[in-house]
N, C-alpha and C positions, 0 to 999 in steps of 0.2 A: 504494500500500500504506500501511497505517497503522503508525505507529511505536509498537510495544508492547514493553515489557520484560517477558517472561513470567516468572512465578515459580510453581513448583509449591508447593502448600500455602501460598500467600501469602507465603512467606518466602525460599525458595531461588531465587536468580537463575539462570535457565536460559540464555536467549539473547535477543538482539534480532533480530527477523526483519523489520525495516522495509526497504523497498526503497530507502531514501535513504542510510542509513548504510552498509549493506552489511557491517557488522561482526558477527561472531558471538561476540565476547568470548572471545578465546583465553585469557584469564586464567582460563578453564577451568571448565566445569561438566559435563563428560562424565565421569561416574563410572567408566565402564568403562576409562578410561585409567589408572586407579589400582588395578588388580587386585592389585598387589603391595604396596599401602599397608598400614601397620600399624594395627590397630584395638585400642583399649584400652576394655575394658568394653563392647564392641559399638559404640563411637562412632568414626566416621571423621573424621580431622582433616585430610584432604586439602584440604577446602574452605577451611579457615582459612589453610593455607599458600598456596593459590592467590590468596586475597584480598590477601595481602601482596605478591605478585609484581608486579602492575602499578605499585604505588607505588615499589617498589625499582627497577624498570626505568626509571621516569621520573626518579628521583633520580640514578641512575648516569649516565643519558644527559645529564641537566642538568649534572652536575659535569664531564663530559668536554667538553660544549659550552662551558661557561664557560672551561675550560682552553684550548680552541681559540681562543676570542675573545681571551683574554689574549695568547696567542702571536702572533695575527695583528695585534693593534692596539697592544700596549704597546711603547713605544720601546726598552725594554731587549732585546726580541726582534727588533728590526729587523736587516736583513742587515749594516748598517754600524755597529751598536752595538758597544761595547767587548766585551760578553759574547760576541756571536756572532763577532766578529773573532777573539777569543782561542780560541774553540772551533774555528773554521775553521783557525787556524794550528796548533793542537796536534793536531787530529784529521783534518786534511785535508778538512774539510767544504767544500762549495760554497756560494755565496751563496743558492742555492735551498733550503738546508736548513731555514730557518724555515717556508717555504711547504710543504715536505714534512711537517714536524711537524704544523702545524695542519690540513693536508689529511688526514693519517691520523686525527687526533683527530675531525675533522668526520665522516669516513667511519665511524669506530667509533660515534659518537653516533647517526648516521643509521641504522646497522644495528640498534642496540639498540632504538631507539624506532620505527623505520619498517618493520622487516622484516615484522612481523605485519600491518601496514596494507597493504603491497604484496601479501602473500599473500592477505589478505582481499579486496582489489580483484580479483585474478585469479580467486578462487573465485566472486565475485559476477558477473563477466563470464561465467564458465562457466554460471552459473544463469540468464543472460539479463538480469541487472540491470546494464546498462552504466553508467548514470548515478548510481551510488551515491556516497555521501560519500567512501568510501575511494578510489574511482576518481579523484574530483576531487583529493583530497589527494595521491595518487600522481603524477598528471599534473603538478600544480603543483610538487611538490618535485623530481621528476626533471627537469622543465623548468628549474627554478632552477639545478640543477647544470650543465646544459648551457650556460646563459648565464653561468656563473661565479659565481653567488651561493650559495656553499656554506653560509654561515651561515644564510641565509634558508631554504634547503632543509631544514636540520636544525630550524630554528625551527618550520616548518610541521608537521613530524611530532611534535616535542616538545610543542608546545602543543595539537596535536590530541589526543594521548594524555592530556595533563593535563585537557583538556576532557571527554574520555570518562570519565576517572576521577571527576571531580567530578559528572558527570551520574549515573553509576552509584551513587555515594555518596548523592546526593540522592534518587534513586529508592528505594534501600534504606532510607534514613532515613524517607522518607515512608510506607513500608509498615510501619514499626514499630508504629504504633497499631493497624493491622489485623492484621498477622501475630501480634501479641501475643495475639489471640483464640485462636491455636492452644494457648496455655498454659492456657486455661480448659477445653479439652476433656479430661476425665479419661481415663486409659488403663486404669483398672481399677475394678472394683466388688466390694464384699464382700456376697455374697448368702447368705441363710439357706435352707439346703436340708437337710431331715431333721434339723433341730435343730442343724446345724453351720454355721459361717461358712466360706464358700468364696470365695476371690478369683478372679474371672474377668474376662474382657474385657466391657465394657459391652454390646457387641453380642450377648452370649450370654444376657443377662438378659431374661426374658419379662415381659410385662404381667401384673400381679397378684402377682408375686413381691415379697418383702420384702428390702430391702437395709439395711445399717447404715453409718452415716457417723460417724466419730469426730471429736472436736474437731481443727480444723486441716486436715481433709480437704475435698476439693472434692466436691460432690454430683455423681454420675456420670449420673443419669437423672432425668427429671421424675417427681414423685410427690407423695403426701400423707403427712404425718407421722402415724403411728399410735402412736408411743411416744416420749416425751422432749420436752424443750423446749430452746431455744438462741437465740442471735443469729446471723443469717446475713449475711455480707458479699455484697451483690448488685451491687457496683460494676462488676464486669467485664461484666455484662449490661445494667445499667440506667444506669450512670454515677452512681448515687446513693451518696454517701459514707457516709451514716448507716446503721449495721447495722439489719436488720429483725428484730423478735422473731417467732419461729415456735414452734409447740407442737402437740402432739397434741390438747390440749384444744380449741384453735381450729380443728383440722383444717386446718392451714396447708398451702398448696401450695408446694412448693419446685421450683426449676428446675435442670436440669443447668448447672453452672458456678458456682452459689452456693458460698460457702465457709462451712462449719460452724465457728463460732468457740468455743463454750463447751461445750455438753452433747452426750452421745451421742444419736443420733437413729436411729429405725427408720422407714423410709419404704416405703410401698406404691407400687410402680412403676405409673404410669398411661399412660406412653407409651414406645414402643420407642426405642432409641438413635437411629435415623435420623430419628425424629419429634421428638426432644427440642429444647428451645429453643436450646441452644448449637449443635446441628447445623444447625438451620434458619438461624441467624444466620451461621454460617460459609459455608453454601451461598449465601446471599444476597450475602454480601460478595464471594465469589469471582466471582459473576456480575455484580457491580455495574459493573466496568470494561468489560464487554462491551457495555453500552448507551451509545452515543456521543451526545454533545451535538452540536447543529447546528454550533457553532463548531469542535468537534473534528473533525467530518467535513469541514468546509470546509478545514481545514489539511491533511488527508490528500489531498483532491482537488487543492488548491493545489500541494502539493509534487510530485505526479505530473506536473503540467503544467509547473510552474516549472523543475524541474531540467533537462529537455532543452532548454528555451528558453534558459537561461543558458549551457549548453554551446555551443549554436549561436551565441549572442551573443559568447561568448569567442573562438570560432573566427573570427567576423567581425572582431573587434578585432585578432586576430593576422594576418589575411590582407588584408582590404580596404584599410586605410589605407596599408600599405607598397606595395601594388600601385598605388594611386592616386598616391602620391608618386613612385614610380618612373617612371610615365608622364607626370605633369603637373608635377612639381617635383623633378627629379633632385638639385638641390643640397640640398634638405631630406631627400631619401631617403638621401643620403650621411651626413647627421647623425642622422636618425631611421630607421635601417634595420630589418631583420627582427628583430634581437635585442631592440630597444627595444619593439617592438609585441608580440613574443612574451612578453616579461616582463610587459607590461601585461595581456595575455590571461591569463597564469598567476595574477596577483594578482586579476584579475576572477573567475577560477574559485574561488579560495580563499574570497573573501568571499561568494560567491553561495550557498554551501551552506545549505540550509534547516533545518539541524539545530536551530537555536535555536527555531524554530516547532514542528517535528514532535516535539520532546522536551518543551519547556517547557509547551505548552498541555495535552497529556494529563496531564502531571505535576501541573499546577495543579489539574485536576479530581480527580486521585487524592488529592492533599493535602487538598482540600476534603472528600472522602468520609472520609478518615482522621481529619481534625479533628472532623467531625460525629460519628463513631463514638465518639471519646473523650468527647464531650458527651452520649452516650446517645441519639444519633439515627442510625439506619441508613438511608442513602440508596441506593436500588437501582441507580442509574446516573447518569452525568454529565449526561444530558439533564434529569433532575429537579433537579439543581443549578441549571441554567439557568432552569427553570420557577419554582422557589422565589424566585430573585433578581428575577424580573419580576412576581410576583403583585401584583394590585391588589385582588382581592376574596377574602376569607377566609370560608368557610362552615363552620359547626360543627354537629355533633350536640350534643344537650344531655346526656342521661343517660350517665354514665360518661366523658364528655369534658370538659364544663365543670362538671359536678357529680360528686360522688363515686360516685354509683350505689349508695350505701348508704342504703337506704330504711328508714324507721321508720314504724310505724302511728301516725298522729296522731289520727284520729277513727274511731269505729265507729258508724254510723248505721243501726240496724235498723228494719224496718217490717213490716207485715202480721203482727203478733203475735209476731215472732221476737225473742229477746233478743240482746244484744251478744255474749255468749260463744258462743251458737249460731251467729250469723252469721260470726264470726271462725273458728270451728271448721270450718264447712262450706267456706268459702273456702280455708282452709289445706289441707283434705283434697283438694279439687279440684286445687289447685296443687302437690300433693306431688311429682309427677313432673317438674316444670319446674325448670330452673336459672336462670330469669329473675330479675333482682334483686328484682322485686316479690314473686315466690314466696318468695325467701329472707327478705324482711322479714316476710311472713305467718308463716312457720315460726318466726322468732325471737320474734314476738309471742304465738304460741299453740303450746303443746306439752303433750301428755299421754301417759301410758304406753300408752294404748289406740290412739293414732293409727296406729302402724305395723301394728296388727292389723286395721284397718278394710278392708273389701272395696271396692276402687276398680277399676272396670272402664272400658275404652274411653277412656282419657285421650287427648285430642286438643288439641294446641296450634295455634291459628290465628294465624299471624304477623301482627302489627299489630292484632289484635283481642282475643284472650284465650284462655281454657281452657274446654273442654267435657269433662265426665266423668260417670260414673255412680258415685255414692257411696252405698253401702248401699241400692242399688236406686233411688235418687232421681237424676233427671237434673239436674245442676248446671251452670250457666253462670256464669263469672266473667270479667269483662273491661271494656272501655270502653263508652261510650255507643253508638257505632256498632254494637257487637256486640249490645247489647240490642235495638236497632232492627231489625237484621238477623234476629234470632231471634224478633222480634215478641212480646216479653215483656209480659205483662199487668201494668198498674200502673206501668210505668216512666215513661210520659209525664208523670206528675205529680211526678217526683222528679229532674228536671233542674235542676242548680244549679251555679254557677261557684265553684270553691274554688281556693286556692293550693296545689296538690298534685296528685298522681296519684290519680284516683278509680277504685276497683275496684267495679263494680256486680255484685251477686250475684242470681241467680235460681234457683229450685228448681221443677222440673216446670213451667216456663213462667210462673211467677208471681214478680214482683219482691219480694225480701226485704230490700233495703237496700244500703248501700254502705260501703266502707272507704276512708278518705282516707290516702294514704301520701305523706310528704314526703321530699324529697331535700335534700342539703346541697351548697352550692357548694364547689368546691375552693379552697384558700387562695390560689392564685396565678392564678385565672381572671380576676378583675377587673383585676389588674395586667397580665396578658398582653394583654387586649383594648385597654387604654390604650396599652401599649407598641407594639402592632401599628400603631395609628393614627399614632404618632410615627415609625414606620419607613416610613410612606408607604402603608399599606394604606388605600384610600379607602372601602371598604365592608365591614362585618362583618354576617354573616347567621347566624341560628340556625334549623335545621330540626329538628323534633321530632314525635314521635307523641303527646306529652303534650297535656294540655288547654290551651286558649287562655289561661286565667287563670294557670295555673302557669307556662307558657312566657313569658308577658308579664312576670310578676314577676321571673323569673330574668334575662331580657333587660334589663329596666330596671335591676336591681341591678348588672349587669356592664357596662352601657354599650354593648350591642349595638344596631346601627342598625335592623335589620329582623328580624322573627321570623315564621316560618310554623309553625303548630301543627296537631296532630291529623292528621299525615301518615302514610300507609303507606309501606313501603320504596320502592314504585314511584312514589309521589308525590314522594319526595325526589329521585329521578332526574329527574323531570319539572321540578321547581323548579330543579335545578342546570342543566339544559339551557336553561331560560329565562334564568337568570342569566348563562350563558355567551354569550348573545346580547345581553347588556347593552351599551349604547352606550359605557359606561366602558371595558369590555374591548376592544371593537372599535376604539375611538378610540386606545387606547394599545397595541394589539396585545399585550395582557397576558393571562396565563393565570389560571385560577381554581383555588384550592386548597380541598380539603374535608378536614376533620378529624373523624374518627369513632372510636368505641371498638371497632369491628370485630365487634359482635355481630349486628346486623341491617343494617349499613351497607355490606356488600360490593358491592352493585350500584352505589351512588353513589361509593364509593371508586374503583371501576374506571372510572367515567364521567368524573370530574373530570380536569382537566389534570394535577394531582398529588394523589393520594389519600394521606392521612396517617393511619395507624392509631395510636391512643393506647393505650399499655400493652397491646399485643395479642400479646405473646409466646406466650400460651396459645391464641390463636385461629388455626387453620389458614386459615380463610376470609380473615381480615384480612391474613395474611402473603402470601397469593396475590394478593389484590386490590389491596393498598396499594402505592404507589410509595415511600413513606417510612414507616419504623416508628419511633415514639418508644418507647424501651425502658422507660419507666416511665409513671406516670399524670399527669405534670406538663405542663399546657398551655404553661408557660413555655419548655419545650424547643423549641417552635416558633420562638420568638424567636432561639434559638441557631442553629437550622437556617437561618433566613432571613439572619441576619448572616453566617454562614459562607459561604452561597451567594453573597451579594453580594460578599464579600471575594474569593471564588474567581473570580467573573466579572470583577471589577476587575483581578485579576492576569492573567487570560487576555487581556483587551483591551490592557492595558499591554504585555504581551509581544508581541502582534501588531503594535501600532503602533511600539513601540520597535525591534523586530527588523527589520521591513521598512524603516522610516525610515533607520536607521543603515546597513543594507546598501546601499540604493539610493544614499545619499549617498557612501559609500566607493567603490562601483562606478563612479560617475560621476567621482569624483576620480582614481581609478586609470586610467580610460579616457583621460582627458585629460592624464595624466602628473603629476598633483599628489599622488599617493600612492605607496606602496611596499608591499613584501611584509609588512613589520611591521604596517602599518595594516590590510592585508588579513587578517592573522592575528587581529588584535583584532576586526575585523568578523565573523569566523567564531567563533573560540573564545571571545574575550572577551565578545561579545554573548551567546553561548550560556550562558556561566557566569553572567552577570548575570541572564539570563532565568530560568535554573534556580533561582538564589538567590531571585529574586522569587517564583517559584512556591512555593518551600519556606516562604516567610513565611506562607502560608495556614495552615500547621500551628500557628502561634502564635496564641493567643487575644488 
């Protein structure tokens, strides 16, 4: 079984159902046990009280344990000490009175900290989980009592509880960065209905309705601003600290979870609550821990086999050596009898518990996912953390990924008797139904009051080629060179030329009428990202684009990209990625390939890559579904954070594996040959586990 601390809604700790610990966290998460609890303003405070209980129990048990140690070992409490002699004389106490005192204290400490562990072990046995961690702790502590080691029996239970508390605390802390996402999900929306403002649940708002968001309020649903202007805090979704200016004039799109900072906004809802950006992020985050990395799966399989083996080994330590000594060396058996070997077997059991591995390794992955989310990178599962850490080839889309995707018309080159204004107008009308960045740039360059009244029929967007439409009765084609060739446009063969930009060729009724050159701008951090990736050990950078060879080569040269493939259709990109995945560099290093795209036309290749990374794709359903990693803003440099965090996570994972196994094996061998004791065994279990958990928690720190 796999060790998982389940939390509903990413925050409330429910229980641990691993087959190794066997504990169900009696410090309580069963709400029905508190039917009589008092609620203030609808809030239940039982959970807060329960969270305090384990620590109070540990502290109380520790104080009693210390008192018992003092009574047992301080000279002033010895049977022949003046104090005890005086007490014996005045109160008729026997010489065994100190032993009785510390015996009662040890028993009290054991019951306080060990009762729930013993009960948990019994429940686990009833469920068929014989070799759980609680069972091992119970056998070791009860066995220590039978061989007269009362202090060590209490120590096993006390430090086991302390280890569990630290583990739970670390898990809860590691979830903070993700469970904080719950705070960005608004619980109400102010909607305009029949001229009145009505406060309703966001689930009740329909697409197309208008909501109002006041300064300081969180945007409850995705939409477009139709009235007002403001600054929006987008940090909860994108990790971007600088507020974003939004306005009705710019028809700004806002996402659920944004915080309106200054002005009153009226927003037309474009997506239902379940499809909003914040809901999708929360759903993805909840599913992230379900996807296990290879090393995490290895630990689960390892623990299932490991635990029964060490139990059998402990039994062998308890039985075989004394039997052999009894038959072959009676004089040694008299010195090293059953009790000695039973004690060694018990210490062997304590140190053998695999909790350090089954807790710390999944926790390290979870901390890595949490740390990435704070940096504006959503990783869908721990296996993709592993992929990012090993990547050697990084493949990029161009438009919207390395460039801004904000196109401006740079040149208008009419031909066949058409003027520049006419050419621009025809192309804009044909593209009027498209949301492609090229279409937006044409609309920005040309606009007249009559455009919306024009009769445009049969608009058809051919992915990877262009647009075909009937404008005022004329058949217009606008697209790339391949489109013109496929359409067999007359006069196009004499107008092929290479330019640094995207060329939109225009034809009317089968006759070539000219072209429009549209240029894109590189993102500010693209060049720095490519350079830093190479410093991080990425051996090869590749750009795949549907843009022209001339435009793509210019961008690749400016950014320092190693290889560029241009004029590709979406299916061509998949083919190129498959070719790259067979590259000797990847095969030789057993390394994965990552692809970074903007999620518009890149869904097939995002899904095909070992790790598909969607850039700024909160608004793209296709990218959310296809990508394995989502960068929550448009910054390529977030990829550097994702890789660094992934490598830091994997480093912690392997450190925990080597450290835990190494220390445990060493202590087990020492105890088996009599060079260790129960205190060393407790350190080998609880101490190593706490150190491994602390090492995992370091991943959260940048």
